[in-house]
C-alpha positions in Angstrom: 31.1 -65.1 -15.8 34.0 -62.8 -16.0 37.5 -64.4 -16.1 40.9 -62.3 -15.9 44.3 -62.7 -14.4 46.4 -59.6 -14.8 46.1 -56.1 -13.0 45.4 -54.2 -16.3 42.6 -56.9 -16.9 41.2 -56.3 -13.4 41.2 -52.3 -13.9 39.4 -52.5 -17.1 36.9 -55.4 -15.9 36.1 -53.7 -12.6 33.6 -51.3 -13.9 31.8 -54.0 -16.0 31.6 -56.4 -12.9 30.3 -53.3 -10.9 27.7 -52.4 -13.2 26.7 -56.2 -13.5 26.4 -56.5 -9.7 24.2 -53.4 -9.6 21.8 -54.9 -12.3 18.8 -57.0 -10.8 18.8 -59.2 -13.8 22.5 -60.2 -13.8 24.8 -61.9 -11.1 28.4 -61.8 -12.1 30.7 -64.8 -11.2 34.3 -63.7 -11.1 37.1 -66.1 -11.8 40.8 -65.2 -11.5 43.9 -67.1 -12.6 46.4 -65.7 -10.2 49.1 -64.0 -12.1 51.2 -61.6 -9.7 48.7 -62.0 -7.0 49.6 -59.0 -4.9 49.2 -56.5 -7.7 46.0 -58.1 -8.7 44.8 -58.1 -5.1 45.3 -54.2 -5.1 42.8 -53.6 -7.7 40.2 -56.1 -6.4 40.5 -54.7 -2.9 40.2 -51.2 -4.3 37.0 -51.8 -6.5 35.7 -54.2 -3.5 35.4 -57.3 -5.8 35.5 -60.7 -4.1 36.5 -63.4 -6.7 34.3 -66.6 -6.6 37.1 -68.9 -7.9 40.8 -68.6 -7.9 42.5 -71.0 -10.2 45.9 -70.2 -8.7 47.6 -71.6 -11.9 51.0 -69.4 -11.4 54.2 -71.2 -11.0 57.7 -69.9 -11.6 59.0 -69.6 -15.2 56.2 -71.5 -16.7 55.6 -71.6 -20.4 52.8 -70.3 -22.5 51.5 -73.8 -23.4 51.4 -74.6 -19.5 49.5 -71.6 -18.7 46.9 -72.5 -21.6 46.5 -76.1 -20.6 46.1 -75.1 -16.8 43.3 -72.8 -17.5 41.5 -75.2 -19.7 41.6 -77.8 -17.0 40.9 -75.4 -14.2 37.8 -73.8 -15.8 36.3 -77.1 -16.9 34.6 -78.0 -13.6 33.9 -74.4 -12.9 32.0 -74.0 -16.3 30.4 -77.3 -16.0 29.0 -76.2 -12.6 28.1 -72.6 -13.1 26.9 -72.9 -16.8 26.9 -69.2 -17.2 24.8 -67.4 -19.8 28.0 -66.0 -21.2 31.8 -65.8 -20.4 33.2 -62.3 -20.6 36.8 -62.1 -21.1 39.1 -59.2 -21.8 41.8 -58.1 -24.1 44.7 -60.4 -25.3 46.2 -62.3 -22.7 47.0 -66.2 -22.8 44.3 -66.6 -20.0 41.8 -64.8 -22.3 42.5 -66.9 -25.2 42.2 -70.2 -23.2 39.1 -69.3 -21.3 37.5 -68.4 -24.6 38.6 -71.9 -25.7 37.3 -73.6 -22.6 33.8 -71.7 -23.2 33.5 -72.9 -26.5 34.1 -76.3 -25.7 31.3 -76.1 -23.3 29.1 -74.4 -25.8 29.0 -71.3 -23.7 29.0 -68.0 -25.7 32.0 -65.6 -25.2 31.7 -61.8 -25.2 35.1 -60.3 -25.9 35.7 -56.9 -24.1 38.3 -54.8 -26.1 37.7 -56.7 -29.1 39.2 -55.9 -32.5 42.5 -54.6 -31.8 45.2 -55.5 -34.3 48.8 -54.9 -35.5 48.3 -57.6 -38.2 51.7 -59.2 -37.1 51.4 -62.3 -35.2 54.8 -62.1 -33.8 54.3 -58.4 -32.4 53.2 -58.2 -29.8 53.9 -61.9 -28.8 51.8 -63.8 -27.8 48.9 -61.2 -27.5 48.3 -60.7 -31.4 47.5 -64.4 -31.8 45.6 -64.6 -28.5 43.1 -61.7 -29.6 42.6 -62.9 -32.9 42.0 -66.5 -31.7 39.6 -65.0 -29.0 37.7 -63.0 -31.6 37.2 -66.1 -33.7 35.5 -67.7 -30.8 33.5 -64.9 -29.7 29.8 -64.4 -30.0 29.7 -60.8 -29.1 32.4 -58.2 -29.6 32.7 -55.1 -27.4 34.9 -52.9 -29.5 36.5 -50.0 -27.7 36.8 -47.6 -31.0 35.3 -47.3 -34.4 38.8 -48.5 -35.8 38.5 -51.8 -33.8 35.1 -52.4 -35.3 36.4 -51.7 -38.8 39.0 -54.3 -37.9 36.5 -56.9 -36.9 34.4 -56.1 -40.2 37.3 -56.7 -42.5 37.5 -60.0 -40.9 33.9 -60.7 -41.7 32.4 -60.7 -38.2 28.8 -60.1 -38.2 28.1 -56.3 -38.1 25.1 -57.0 -35.7 27.2 -58.7 -33.1 29.7 -55.7 -32.8 29.2 -52.9 -30.2 31.4 -49.9 -30.0 31.5 -49.2 -26.2 34.5 -47.0 -25.6 37.3 -48.1 -23.4 36.5 -49.4 -19.8 39.8 -48.2 -18.7 38.7 -44.6 -19.0 35.7 -45.5 -16.8 38.1 -46.9 -14.2 39.9 -43.4 -14.2 36.8 -41.8 -12.9 37.3 -43.9 -9.6 41.0 -43.9 -9.3 42.6 -40.4 -10.1 43.1 -38.4 -6.7 44.0 -34.8 -7.6 45.3 -34.3 -3.8 47.5 -37.3 -4.4 50.9 -37.6 -2.6 53.5 -40.3 -2.7 57.0 -40.1 -0.8 58.9 -40.1 -4.0 57.5 -36.6 -4.7 59.1 -35.4 -1.6 62.5 -36.0 -3.2 61.9 -34.3 -6.6 62.1 -30.3 -6.5 59.0 -28.6 -7.6 60.4 -27.1 -10.6 61.7 -30.5 -12.2 59.7 -32.3 -14.8 58.6 -36.0 -14.2 58.9 -38.8 -16.7 56.9 -41.8 -15.7 58.4 -45.1 -17.2 56.6 -48.4 -17.4 58.3 -51.4 -19.3 57.6 -55.3 -18.8 56.4 -56.8 -22.0 57.6 -60.2 -22.9 58.9 -59.3 -26.3 60.9 -56.5 -24.7 62.8 -58.3 -22.2 66.5 -58.6 -23.3 68.2 -56.4 -25.8 65.2 -54.1 -26.4 64.9 -53.3 -22.4 68.6 -53.1 -22.1 68.5 -50.3 -24.7 65.6 -48.3 -23.3 67.2 -48.4 -19.9 70.6 -47.4 -21.1 68.8 -44.5 -22.9 66.8 -43.5 -19.7 70.3 -43.6 -18.0 71.8 -41.2 -20.4 68.8 -38.8 -20.6 68.7 -38.6 -16.7 72.4 -37.9 -16.3 72.3 -35.2 -18.9 69.2 -33.6 -17.6 69.4 -33.0 -13.9 66.3 -31.2 -14.0 64.3 -34.1 -15.1 63.3 -37.0 -12.8 62.4 -40.4 -13.9 59.9 -42.7 -11.8 59.8 -46.2 -12.6 57.5 -48.5 -10.5 59.5 -51.6 -11.5 57.5 -54.8 -12.5 57.8 -57.7 -10.4 59.2 -59.9 -13.2 62.6 -61.1 -11.9 64.3 -60.4 -15.3 63.0 -56.8 -15.3 63.8 -56.3 -11.7 67.5 -57.7 -12.4 67.9 -55.4 -15.6 66.5 -52.3 -13.9 68.4 -52.2 -10.8 71.8 -53.2 -12.8 71.3 -50.2 -15.2 69.4 -47.7 -13.4 70.1 -48.0 -9.8 72.2 -45.2 -7.9 71.4 -42.4 -10.4 70.1 -39.5 -8.2 67.2 -38.5 -10.4 65.9 -41.9 -11.4 63.6 -43.3 -8.8 63.2 -47.1 -8.7 60.0 -47.9 -6.8 57.9 -50.9 -5.9 54.8 -51.4 -8.2 51.9 -49.0 -7.5 48.4 -49.7 -6.7 45.9 -48.5 -9.1 45.1 -45.2 -7.3 48.8 -44.7 -6.8 49.6 -45.2 -10.5 47.0 -43.3 -12.1 47.3 -40.2 -9.7 51.1 -40.3 -10.5 50.5 -40.4 -14.2 48.2 -37.3 -13.8 51.0 -35.4 -11.9 53.8 -36.6 -14.6 54.7 -34.5 -17.4 55.5 -37.2 -20.0 55.0 -41.0 -20.2 57.3 -43.7 -21.7 55.7 -47.3 -21.8 55.2 -50.5 -23.5 51.8 -51.1 -21.8 48.5 -51.1 -23.9 46.5 -49.8 -21.1 48.9 -46.9 -20.3 48.6 -46.1 -23.9 44.7 -45.5 -23.7 44.7 -43.8 -20.3 47.5 -41.1 -20.9 45.6 -39.4 -23.6 42.7 -39.2 -21.3 44.9 -37.5 -18.8 46.4 -35.1 -21.5 49.8 -36.8 -21.3 52.3 -37.3 -24.1 53.5 -40.8 -24.7 56.5 -42.3 -26.0 55.4 -46.2 -26.9 58.3 -48.4 -26.5 57.5 -51.1 -29.0 57.8 -51.5 -32.6 54.0 -51.9 -33.2 50.8 -50.7 -31.6 47.3 -52.1 -31.9 46.2 -48.7 -30.5 47.1 -46.1 -33.3 44.1 -44.0 -32.3 46.3 -42.5 -29.2 49.0 -41.0 -31.9 46.0 -39.0 -33.6 45.0 -37.2 -30.5 48.6 -35.5 -29.8 48.2 -34.4 -26.2 50.5 -31.6 -25.4 53.0 -31.7 -22.7 
């Protein structure tokens, strides 16, 4: 059984689900929990994945404890009915942590995809660092994306024979999604000799002053460099939408567009010259596209990207 709720999780788990479905010895059961349903549906439709269950837990302005309790209660009858051989969870969302706990309560082993990432600071990113540490303490198998992730798990005394270095499934997804002949209407408005900055920003800990500061800096850079165009697919969060339009709207070379589906986003990233992001997934994808990245966070659990130093 695979359980996820965000678009980045769906992108990374889609290759896993497809492979499980192709194997005669496994039958994947897909459970989604319903965050930003439109964005999640884009990914599921592209990869032709039909969820078996949708918990539909999202309500406006719900707290983290409410998400946790709703996932626990929603999964209880599903786990009781399906009794999967293993629950596969991904990454560091609150759903991942709660699904791991629900599986533990039902004595169902947990496999953690993207295990072992660490900042060693429980407050940054919040709540993701705590979520992944809890998940790793509940997991039976650890699918670590890098050797460094494996080393982090070994430092915490997780058994070496349960840790498998798999590489990152986000890179597997890029093989399906990047379109070299990609076209988007926003590109028609950008002269061919201009350089493109792709911006993404949405994280909970960045909302407020950090996001305001970044948006003001982007505004200043755009106004001072008319030959540079910034494309920002604005996240669906009302707080992010309001702040982005308040600071960045009306600047000729800043393009605020709707969230992109996975093909659009990956293909646009491949066309850009530089990426600014607070997304963990984009930090992983950009080096594979040979794009330099400015990480809009105080800490990162993915230091490997800074060692690759892709050229612009």
